[in-house]
Residue frames as qw, qx, qy, qz and C-alpha x, y, z in Angstrom:
[[0.378, -0.586, 0.371, 0.614, 124.91, 97.31, 181.66],
 [0.635, 0.739, 0.005, -0.226, 125.17, 98.66, 178.09],
 [0.783, -0.119, 0.390, 0.470, 127.80, 97.08, 175.86],
 [0.215, -0.355, 0.381, 0.826, 129.76, 98.65, 173.01],
 [0.042, 0.297, 0.762, 0.574, 126.85, 97.89, 170.70],
 [0.280, -0.177, 0.066, -0.941, 124.47, 99.94, 172.84],
 [0.716, -0.261, -0.504, -0.407, 122.40, 96.95, 173.95],
 [0.545, -0.510, 0.504, -0.435, 121.68, 95.64, 177.41],
 [0.692, 0.205, -0.687, -0.088, 123.05, 92.13, 177.84],
 [0.867, -0.485, -0.087, -0.075, 122.98, 89.50, 180.51],
 [0.180, 0.723, -0.602, 0.287, 126.15, 89.40, 182.55],
 [0.857, -0.173, -0.470, 0.121, 127.85, 86.72, 184.55],
 [0.664, -0.631, -0.117, 0.384, 130.21, 86.88, 187.49],
 [0.035, -0.930, 0.237, 0.278, 132.79, 89.65, 187.56],
 [0.052, -0.617, 0.691, 0.372, 135.37, 89.25, 184.77],
 [0.645, 0.188, 0.741, 0.000, 133.33, 86.45, 183.19],
 [0.304, 0.477, -0.428, -0.705, 133.44, 86.26, 179.41],
 [0.882, 0.258, 0.278, -0.280, 131.39, 84.01, 177.19],
 [0.591, -0.251, 0.634, 0.432, 133.68, 81.60, 175.33],
 [0.209, 0.472, -0.445, -0.732, 134.38, 82.45, 171.68],
 [0.070, 0.001, -0.943, -0.326, 133.36, 78.99, 170.48],
 [0.130, 0.519, 0.778, -0.329, 129.92, 79.36, 172.09],
 [0.224, 0.675, 0.042, -0.702, 129.38, 82.76, 170.44],
 [0.123, 0.368, -0.708, -0.590, 130.63, 81.37, 167.12],
 [0.051, 0.201, 0.974, 0.095, 128.33, 78.33, 167.24],
 [0.186, 0.643, 0.583, -0.460, 125.32, 80.49, 168.06],
 [0.188, 0.639, -0.218, -0.713, 126.15, 82.97, 165.28],
 [0.051, 0.178, -0.865, -0.466, 126.57, 80.14, 162.76],
 [0.123, 0.411, 0.895, -0.122, 123.19, 78.73, 163.76],
 [0.207, 0.708, 0.284, -0.613, 121.55, 82.15, 163.32],
 [0.170, 0.526, -0.508, -0.661, 123.14, 82.62, 159.88],
 [0.050, 0.011, 0.969, 0.242, 122.18, 79.07, 158.89],
 [0.148, 0.548, 0.790, -0.231, 118.53, 79.69, 159.77],
 [0.126, 0.581, -0.002, -0.804, 118.42, 83.08, 158.04],
 [0.615, 0.505, 0.603, 0.060, 116.19, 82.87, 154.97],
 [0.265, 0.934, 0.025, -0.239, 117.60, 86.07, 153.42],
 [0.182, 0.775, -0.584, -0.160, 121.06, 84.82, 152.45],
 [0.907, 0.185, -0.377, -0.005, 122.97, 81.72, 151.42],
 [0.613, -0.733, 0.290, -0.049, 124.78, 80.51, 154.58],
 [0.926, 0.034, 0.201, 0.317, 127.17, 78.36, 152.56],
 [0.519, 0.639, 0.006, 0.568, 128.93, 81.52, 151.34],
 [0.233, -0.838, 0.186, -0.457, 129.44, 83.07, 154.80],
 [0.681, 0.013, -0.590, 0.433, 132.19, 82.19, 157.25],
 [0.453, -0.828, -0.028, -0.329, 131.79, 83.14, 160.92],
 [0.655, 0.137, -0.497, 0.553, 134.86, 83.55, 163.14],
 [0.430, -0.869, -0.068, -0.236, 135.10, 84.80, 166.73],
 [0.677, 0.103, -0.392, 0.615, 138.27, 85.84, 168.56],
 [0.231, -0.108, -0.425, 0.868, 138.31, 87.64, 171.89],
 [0.174, 0.594, 0.608, -0.497, 134.57, 88.30, 171.60],
 [0.246, 0.558, -0.248, -0.753, 134.89, 90.01, 168.21],
 [0.708, 0.339, 0.619, -0.031, 132.80, 88.33, 165.52],
 [0.034, 0.472, -0.508, -0.719, 134.02, 88.45, 161.92],
 [0.743, 0.472, 0.433, -0.192, 131.77, 87.73, 158.95],
 [0.006, -0.560, 0.583, 0.589, 133.60, 86.95, 155.72],
 [0.454, 0.267, 0.826, 0.202, 132.70, 85.51, 152.38],
 [0.070, 0.004, -0.407, -0.911, 130.32, 86.78, 149.74],
 [0.317, 0.517, 0.688, -0.399, 126.66, 87.65, 149.36],
 [0.370, 0.489, 0.615, 0.495, 124.52, 88.75, 146.42],
 [0.010, -0.809, -0.284, -0.515, 123.28, 92.13, 147.71],
 [0.075, 0.424, -0.408, 0.805, 124.02, 94.93, 150.16],
 [0.679, -0.396, 0.016, -0.618, 120.79, 94.02, 151.97],
 [0.935, -0.098, -0.338, 0.042, 122.06, 90.47, 152.57],
 [0.508, 0.293, -0.449, 0.674, 125.29, 91.87, 153.97],
 [0.250, -0.420, 0.257, -0.834, 123.35, 94.14, 156.33],
 [0.837, -0.288, -0.170, -0.434, 120.94, 91.35, 157.31],
 [0.819, 0.043, -0.496, 0.284, 123.76, 88.98, 158.25],
 [0.253, 0.264, -0.456, 0.811, 125.23, 91.57, 160.62],
 [0.475, -0.360, 0.048, -0.801, 121.83, 92.57, 161.99],
 [0.857, -0.204, -0.406, -0.243, 120.95, 88.96, 162.86],
 [0.792, -0.082, -0.457, 0.396, 124.00, 88.38, 165.08],
 [0.165, 0.588, -0.232, 0.757, 124.55, 91.78, 166.69],
 [0.544, -0.582, 0.157, -0.584, 122.68, 91.03, 169.92],
 [0.841, -0.033, -0.526, 0.120, 124.47, 87.82, 170.89],
 [0.618, -0.780, 0.085, -0.040, 125.36, 87.64, 174.57],
 [0.756, -0.415, 0.279, 0.423, 129.08, 88.13, 175.10],
 [0.611, 0.551, 0.271, 0.500, 129.68, 89.80, 171.76],
 [0.373, -0.605, -0.055, 0.701, 132.10, 92.73, 171.98],
 [0.192, 0.642, -0.250, -0.699, 132.01, 93.82, 168.35],
 [0.787, 0.409, 0.460, 0.031, 131.46, 92.84, 164.72],
 [0.073, -0.515, 0.524, 0.675, 133.70, 93.07, 161.68],
 [0.734, 0.491, 0.419, -0.210, 131.61, 92.65, 158.56],
 [0.136, -0.516, 0.622, 0.572, 133.99, 91.73, 155.74],
 [0.616, 0.408, 0.674, 0.009, 131.30, 90.25, 153.50],
 [0.066, -0.274, 0.476, 0.833, 131.80, 91.15, 149.83],
 [0.617, 0.530, 0.352, -0.464, 128.82, 91.90, 147.63],
 [0.399, -0.068, 0.742, 0.534, 129.38, 89.98, 144.42],
 [0.430, 0.501, -0.044, -0.750, 127.90, 91.82, 141.47],
 [0.731, 0.272, 0.624, 0.050, 126.18, 89.62, 138.93],
 [0.273, -0.107, 0.538, 0.790, 127.32, 89.99, 135.32],
 [0.410, 0.596, 0.334, -0.604, 124.98, 92.17, 133.29]]
């Protein structure tokens, strides 16, 4: 079955949903292990299967990478990427 993100995901029994706290913990672990951004500046929240990334990163690429890393989590219904790219003073 394809989800809203266009990916095939494992499914459970009818009407089963993966708990938000499980999705959140897995997403935090993925962000923590990501070598392309500073995980201490990113907050991960999940409500009703919708994952929200908020905080700040140094580049657009880091913002994209954070979203890319978590988009295939089982049970994820959508992503809101509210990361702000902080421009360094020139």
